[in-house]
N, CA, C and O of each residue as an XYZ file, in Angstrom:
388
protein
N     230.765     20.684      6.814
C     229.651     21.130      7.519
C     229.457     22.600      7.381
O     230.413     23.373      7.448
N     228.181     23.013      7.182
C     227.917     24.555      7.156
C     228.110     25.024      8.550
O     228.270     24.267      9.507
N     228.083     26.356      8.608
C     228.267     27.111      9.855
C     226.873     27.743     10.274
O     225.980     27.919      9.444
N     226.750     28.054     11.545
C     225.535     28.757     11.969
C     226.092     29.938     12.871
O     227.189     29.904     13.427
N     225.204     30.969     12.940
C     225.425     32.066     13.845
C     224.579     31.862     15.032
O     223.388     31.600     14.864
N     225.100     31.961     16.271
C     224.240     31.754     17.416
C     223.634     33.026     17.858
O     223.836     34.075     17.247
N     222.881     32.946     18.929
C     222.169     34.051     19.538
C     223.165     35.071     20.123
O     222.791     36.198     20.447
N     224.441     34.657     20.253
C     225.444     35.596     20.772
C     225.738     36.731     19.836
O     226.407     37.680     20.245
N     225.289     36.697     18.626
C     225.537     37.669     17.602
C     225.136     39.036     18.026
O     224.005     39.236     18.468
N     226.020     39.988     17.911
C     225.747     41.434     18.306
C     225.539     42.330     17.051
O     225.557     43.559     17.125
N     225.343     41.659     15.917
C     225.131     42.404     14.587
C     226.131     43.478     14.345
O     225.781     44.599     13.974
N     227.439     43.132     14.561
C     228.497     44.083     14.334
C     228.751     44.350     12.845
O     229.518     45.260     12.530
N     228.161     43.621     11.940
C     228.298     43.792     10.485
C     229.734     43.332      9.910
O     230.039     43.625      8.754
N     230.517     42.679     10.658
C     231.902     42.338     10.151
C     231.811     41.149      9.316
O     232.570     41.087      8.349
N     230.988     40.181      9.544
C     230.942     38.952      8.756
C     230.343     39.056      7.381
O     230.862     38.469      6.431
N     229.306     39.758      7.260
C     228.394     39.771      6.105
C     229.259     40.142      4.819
O     229.258     39.375      3.857
N     229.940     41.232      4.808
C     230.596     41.624      3.648
C     231.712     40.731      3.199
O     232.088     40.733      2.027
N     232.284     39.910      4.190
C     233.365     39.056      4.003
C     233.010     37.740      3.318
O     233.885     37.078      2.760
N     231.832     37.383      3.353
C     231.385     36.116      2.860
C     231.455     36.066      1.323
O     230.774     36.843      0.654
N     232.225     35.213      0.790
C     232.423     35.068     -0.717
C     231.184     34.501     -1.396
O     231.037     34.611     -2.613
N     230.303     33.903     -0.626
C     229.074     33.297     -1.277
C     227.818     33.980     -0.944
O     226.744     33.472     -1.267
N     227.885     35.158     -0.287
C     226.750     35.836      0.106
C     225.732     34.998      0.950
O     224.512     35.133      0.854
N     226.339     34.153      1.756
C     225.494     33.325      2.657
C     225.056     33.938      3.821
O     224.119     33.445      4.448
N     225.674     35.065      4.233
C     225.257     35.659      5.519
C     224.265     36.841      5.234
O     224.535     37.766      4.469
N     223.153     36.720      5.891
C     222.150     37.825      5.631
C     221.507     38.150      7.050
O     221.628     37.336      7.965
N     220.889     39.231      7.208
C     220.204     39.709      8.337
C     218.903     38.885      8.570
O     218.038     38.856      7.695
N     218.767     38.254      9.676
C     217.576     37.495      9.991
C     216.699     38.419     10.873
O     216.930     39.628     10.919
N     215.775     37.894     11.516
C     214.790     38.626     12.312
C     215.464     39.378     13.490
O     215.112     40.522     13.781
N     216.420     38.730     14.150
C     217.108     39.278     15.311
C     218.569     39.521     15.151
O     219.173     40.444     15.698
N     219.111     38.595     14.335
C     220.582     38.759     14.142
C     220.939     38.116     12.786
O     220.101     37.547     12.088
N     222.227     38.246     12.465
C     222.626     37.610     11.181
C     222.415     36.102     11.173
O     222.486     35.452     12.216
N     222.159     35.558     10.008
C     222.017     34.067      9.869
C     222.824     33.661      8.627
O     223.153     34.473      7.762
N     223.116     32.374      8.594
C     223.839     31.853      7.527
C     222.968     30.990      6.630
O     222.381     30.034      7.135
N     222.841     31.262      5.314
C     221.995     30.442      4.525
C     222.783     29.227      4.175
O     223.821     29.281      3.515
N     222.221     28.049      4.673
C     222.930     26.782      4.606
C     223.274     26.350      3.125
O     224.308     25.724      2.895
N     222.512     26.646      2.271
C     222.658     26.259      0.875
C     223.809     27.053      0.243
O     224.306     26.630     -0.800
N     224.244     28.133      0.790
C     225.340     28.929      0.265
C     226.590     28.834      1.068
O     227.628     29.275      0.576
N     226.594     28.287      2.288
C     227.814     28.279      3.140
C     228.752     27.083      2.649
O     228.348     25.922      2.583
N     229.959     27.458      2.335
C     230.903     26.488      1.901
C     232.120     26.490      2.912
O     233.101     25.783      2.678
N     232.053     27.269      4.010
C     233.081     27.500      4.946
C     234.312     28.045      4.251
O     235.456     27.791      4.630
N     233.995     28.848      3.159
C     235.045     29.486      2.360
C     235.992     28.527      1.552
O     237.052     28.922      1.066
N     235.550     27.294      1.450
C     236.326     26.316      0.696
C     236.465     26.817     -0.703
O     235.508     27.292     -1.315
N     237.707     26.705     -1.220
C     237.968     27.170     -2.578
C     238.347     28.567     -2.673
O     238.791     28.993     -3.739
N     238.209     29.354     -1.620
C     238.455     30.753     -1.639
C     239.478     31.175     -0.612
O     240.422     31.912     -0.894
N     239.262     30.692      0.563
C     240.185     30.979      1.712
C     240.512     29.676      2.491
O     239.824     28.660      2.387
N     241.561     29.776      3.241
C     241.971     28.588      3.989
C     241.119     28.354      5.266
O     241.172     27.271      5.849
N     240.361     29.335      5.685
C     239.506     29.232      6.838
C     238.295     30.092      6.621
O     238.332     31.026      5.820
N     237.135     29.775      7.375
C     235.953     30.613      7.196
C     236.266     32.027      7.668
O     236.692     32.247      8.802
N     236.052     32.940      6.798
C     236.351     34.314      7.112
C     235.466     34.896      8.165
O     235.946     35.720      8.944
N     234.220     34.540      8.253
C     233.262     35.010      9.204
C     233.777     34.619     10.664
O     233.793     35.442     11.579
N     234.175     33.364     10.800
C     234.671     32.895     12.102
C     236.010     33.653     12.398
O     236.184     34.123     13.522
N     236.900     33.776     11.482
C     238.052     34.569     11.717
C     237.958     35.934     12.167
O     238.744     36.383     13.001
N     237.017     36.626     11.644
C     236.860     38.067     11.951
C     235.817     38.394     13.043
O     235.777     39.509     13.563
N     234.994     37.415     13.369
C     233.937     37.634     14.377
C     234.529     37.998     15.711
O     235.374     37.232     16.174
N     234.180     39.100     16.400
C     234.765     39.547     17.646
C     234.154     38.749     18.799
O     234.671     38.859     19.911
N     233.127     37.980     18.626
C     232.507     37.190     19.702
C     232.907     35.811     19.654
O     232.529     35.130     18.701
N     233.656     35.287     20.598
C     234.155     33.839     20.665
C     232.899     32.959     20.729
O     232.027     33.147     21.576
N     232.842     32.032     19.842
C     231.844     30.998     19.851
C     230.495     31.395     19.270
O     229.503     30.694     19.468
N     230.451     32.536     18.541
C     229.317     33.080     17.933
C     228.958     32.270     16.629
O     227.805     31.943     16.346
N     230.074     31.981     15.861
C     229.823     31.252     14.649
C     230.424     29.932     14.832
O     231.637     29.795     14.993
N     229.527     28.877     14.807
C     229.998     27.499     15.025
C     229.514     26.537     13.983
O     228.642     26.876     13.183
N     230.069     25.320     13.972
C     229.683     24.280     13.035
C     228.275     23.819     13.243
O     227.924     23.567     14.395
N     227.429     23.682     12.254
C     226.112     23.180     12.364
C     226.231     21.673     12.285
O     226.361     21.060     11.225
N     226.172     21.083     13.574
C     226.279     19.561     13.582
C     225.198     18.870     12.985
O     225.327     17.684     12.681
N     224.073     19.533     12.772
C     222.893     18.849     12.211
C     222.989     18.781     10.604
O     222.216     18.101      9.929
N     223.978     19.527     10.098
C     224.230     19.443      8.619
C     225.620     19.055      8.277
O     226.451     19.883      7.907
N     225.879     17.722      8.411
C     227.178     17.169      8.077
C     227.539     17.202      6.579
O     226.886     16.554      5.761
N     228.592     17.969      6.237
C     229.018     18.019      4.831
C     230.579     17.661      4.904
O     231.308     18.128      5.780
N     230.988     16.858      3.983
C     232.399     16.567      3.873
C     233.142     17.692      3.110
O     232.525     18.586      2.530
N     234.420     17.613      3.132
C     235.081     18.679      2.337
C     234.843     18.571      0.786
O     234.833     19.546      0.035
N     234.665     17.344      0.422
C     234.310     17.173     -1.022
C     232.855     17.753     -1.320
O     232.638     18.326     -2.388
N     231.988     17.614     -0.477
C     230.626     18.186     -0.704
C     230.703     19.688     -0.660
O     229.984     20.342     -1.414
N     231.543     20.284      0.191
C     231.675     21.717      0.288
C     232.334     22.194     -0.986
O     231.962     23.265     -1.467
N     233.324     21.456     -1.595
C     234.012     21.829     -2.814
C     233.019     21.790     -3.957
O     233.012     22.670     -4.818
N     232.167     20.747     -3.959
C     231.170     20.759     -5.024
C     230.150     21.958     -4.983
O     229.800     22.585     -5.984
N     229.740     22.185     -3.760
C     228.848     23.377     -3.603
C     229.506     24.696     -4.011
O     228.875     25.549     -4.633
N     230.795     24.852     -3.649
C     231.531     25.991     -4.068
C     231.596     26.158     -5.547
O     231.374     27.244     -6.083
N     231.903     25.065     -6.207
C     231.915     24.997     -7.714
C     230.583     25.373     -8.277
O     230.502     26.179     -9.204
N     229.467     24.769     -7.703
C     228.234     25.085     -8.211
C     227.864     26.658     -8.105
O     227.355     27.259     -9.052
N     228.150     27.232     -6.936
C     227.888     28.582     -6.767
C     228.748     29.492     -7.699
O     228.299     30.516     -8.213
N     229.971     29.054     -7.867
C     230.863     29.827     -8.896
C     230.353     29.764    -10.218
O     230.423     30.764    -10.932
N     229.802     28.612    -10.669
C     229.226     28.448    -12.009
C     228.010     29.330    -12.051
O     227.796     30.032    -13.039
N     227.243     29.319    -11.056
C     225.954     30.173    -11.071
C     226.315     31.714    -11.200
O     225.645     32.493    -11.878
N     227.393     32.057    -10.513
C     227.784     33.478    -10.598
C     228.232     33.798    -11.929
O     227.927     34.874    -12.444
N     229.007     32.850    -12.581
C     229.439     33.093    -13.978
C     228.322     33.271    -14.963
O     228.350     34.130    -15.844
N     227.339     32.423    -14.780
C     226.172     32.517    -15.655
C     225.428     33.770    -15.493
O     225.045     34.387    -16.488
N     225.183     34.217    -14.212
C     224.586     35.489    -13.968
C     225.351     36.621    -14.707
O     224.727     37.426    -15.399
N     226.645     36.684    -14.570
C     227.524     37.662    -15.231
C     227.325     37.567    -16.772
O     227.168     38.599    -17.425
N     227.329     36.439    -17.312
C     227.218     36.237    -18.728
C     225.824     36.755    -19.237
O     225.735     37.314    -20.330
N     224.823     36.572    -18.482
C     223.457     36.962    -18.839
C     223.370     38.481    -18.775
O     222.791     39.122    -19.652
N     223.977     39.066    -17.679
C     223.987     40.561    -17.563
C     224.767     41.169    -18.751
O     224.294     42.119    -19.375
N     225.901     40.647    -19.048
C     226.724     41.173    -20.213
C     225.894     41.063    -21.524
O     225.883     42.005    -22.317
N     225.228     39.964    -21.747
C     224.377     39.845    -22.978
C     223.350     40.841    -22.988
O     223.136     41.477    -24.019
N     222.664     41.048    -21.894
C     221.493     42.095    -21.820
C     222.065     43.408    -22.102
O     221.340     44.208    -22.693
N     223.336     43.786    -21.752
C     223.855     45.077    -21.985
C     224.087     45.293    -23.591
O     223.999     46.393    -24.138
N     224.362     44.212    -24.177
C     224.653     44.245    -25.600
C     223.479     44.272    -26.557
O     223.636     44.362    -27.775
N     222.296     44.191    -25.964
C     221.034     44.035    -26.783
C     220.617     45.323    -27.195
O     219.603     45.454    -27.881
């Protein structure tokens, strides 16, 4: 399951730089998690870093409306990693032109 940030968020900026998938961005009032990018740190860390570091208990919770299995999160993580690799390859090719 992907995570969500509740209205308890105090915009402390701790979670955003720790997300390996750049899933956390500033919303209208507080940080939000882009569901298509959240893998709960599967494949990178043993636990979601945003939840581990957040100073507010219960601020970052599981999004019960978006049920994803561990296997689905692993596939999403692999897809995101592949996309980053392609972006890097394109950037390097552009530098060599």
